[in-house]
C-alpha positions as CSV (number, residue, x, y, z in Angstrom):
1,M,-0.3,16.8,8.1
2,A,2.4,14.1,8.2
3,T,4.3,11.8,5.9
4,T,3.4,8.1,5.8
5,V,6.5,7.3,7.9
6,V,5.3,9.5,10.8
7,E,1.6,8.5,10.4
8,V,2.2,4.8,10.6
9,G,4.4,5.4,13.7
10,L,1.6,7.1,15.6
11,D,-0.8,5.3,17.9
12,I,-3.8,7.4,18.9
13,P,-6.5,4.9,19.9
14,D,-9.3,7.5,19.9
15,A,-8.6,8.7,16.3
16,T,-11.6,8.3,14.1
17,L,-10.7,10.1,10.9
18,I,-7.8,10.0,8.5
19,V,-7.6,12.1,5.3
20,I,-5.2,10.8,2.6
21,E,-4.2,13.3,-0.1
22,H,-3.3,11.8,-3.5
23,P,-4.0,8.2,-2.6
24,E,-3.4,7.3,-6.2
25,R,0.4,7.8,-5.4
26,F,0.4,5.0,-2.8
27,G,0.3,1.3,-3.0
28,L,-2.4,-0.9,-1.5
29,A,-0.3,-1.9,1.4
30,Q,0.5,1.7,2.4
31,L,-3.1,2.7,2.1
32,H,-4.1,-0.3,4.2
33,Q,-1.6,0.7,6.9
34,L,-2.8,4.2,7.0
35,R,-6.5,3.2,7.1
36,G,-5.6,1.0,10.1
37,R,-4.5,4.0,12.1
38,V,-8.1,5.0,12.8
39,G,-11.1,3.3,14.4
40,R,-9.1,1.4,17.0
41,A,-11.3,2.2,20.0
42,D,-15.0,1.5,20.3
43,R,-15.9,4.1,17.7
44,P,-15.7,3.4,13.9
45,G,-13.0,5.0,11.8
46,R,-13.4,6.8,8.6
47,C,-10.8,7.1,5.8
48,V,-11.3,10.0,3.3
49,L,-9.3,9.9,0.0
50,L,-8.6,13.2,-1.7
51,V,-7.9,12.1,-5.3
52,G,-5.8,14.2,-7.7
53,K,-7.3,15.7,-10.9
54,Q,-5.5,13.2,-13.2
55,M,-5.6,9.6,-12.3
56,G,-4.7,6.7,-14.6
57,D,-6.7,3.5,-15.1
58,V,-4.4,1.4,-12.9
59,A,-4.7,3.9,-10.0
60,R,-8.5,4.0,-10.4
61,K,-8.7,0.2,-10.3
62,R,-6.3,0.1,-7.3
63,L,-8.5,2.6,-5.3
64,G,-11.6,0.6,-6.3
65,I,-10.0,-2.5,-4.7
66,F,-9.0,-0.5,-1.6
67,K,-12.6,0.8,-1.2
68,R,-14.1,-2.7,-1.6
69,V,-11.6,-4.8,0.4
70,E,-10.8,-4.2,4.1
71,N,-9.1,-7.5,5.0
72,G,-5.3,-7.3,4.7
73,Q,-4.8,-10.8,3.3
74,E,-7.5,-10.3,0.6
75,L,-6.0,-6.9,-0.2
76,A,-2.5,-8.5,-0.7
77,E,-4.1,-11.2,-3.0
78,E,-5.8,-8.5,-5.1
79,D,-2.6,-6.5,-5.3
80,L,-0.8,-9.7,-6.5
81,K,-3.5,-10.1,-9.3
82,L,-3.1,-6.4,-10.2
83,R,0.7,-6.2,-10.3
84,G,1.8,-9.8,-10.7
85,P,4.5,-11.6,-8.8
86,A,7.9,-10.0,-8.2
87,S,11.3,-11.8,-8.4
88,S,12.7,-12.4,-4.9
89,W,16.3,-12.3,-6.0
90,N,16.3,-9.9,-9.0
91,I,18.0,-6.9,-7.4
92,T,20.0,-6.0,-10.5
93,A,18.6,-2.5,-10.4
94,W,20.6,-2.0,-7.2
95,L,23.7,-4.1,-8.1
96,P,24.0,-4.4,-11.8
97,E,27.7,-5.6,-11.6
98,F,26.5,-8.8,-9.9
99,R,23.8,-9.6,-12.4
100,A,24.9,-13.1,-13.2
101,V,25.3,-14.1,-9.6
102,I,22.2,-12.6,-8.2
103,R,19.9,-13.9,-11.0
104,S,20.9,-17.5,-10.3
105,P,18.4,-19.1,-7.8
106,I,19.5,-20.1,-4.4
107,W,16.8,-22.7,-4.0
108,T,14.3,-24.1,-6.4
């Protein structure tokens, strides 16, 4: 067992199996990175998802996308459709005292 930070840092070319517990807790990009850790040699890799007992509709849809799409670019596009675009400069959750300055666009 390992955390996602350790797992993504590993490079074991002959690895053919990865088991991800509670994949509903991860985003599509994280799942894609983990799936990419196996099947790097001449043998195919397998990714097993151990889903928790309670899973919401959004998580179910996200895992359906993950199962269907293997290409990283397509996965990112599906994630964008699912979550919508984020604001590049809206970091008010981190720095609320600079709200007026940070919300003003630097370029248009």
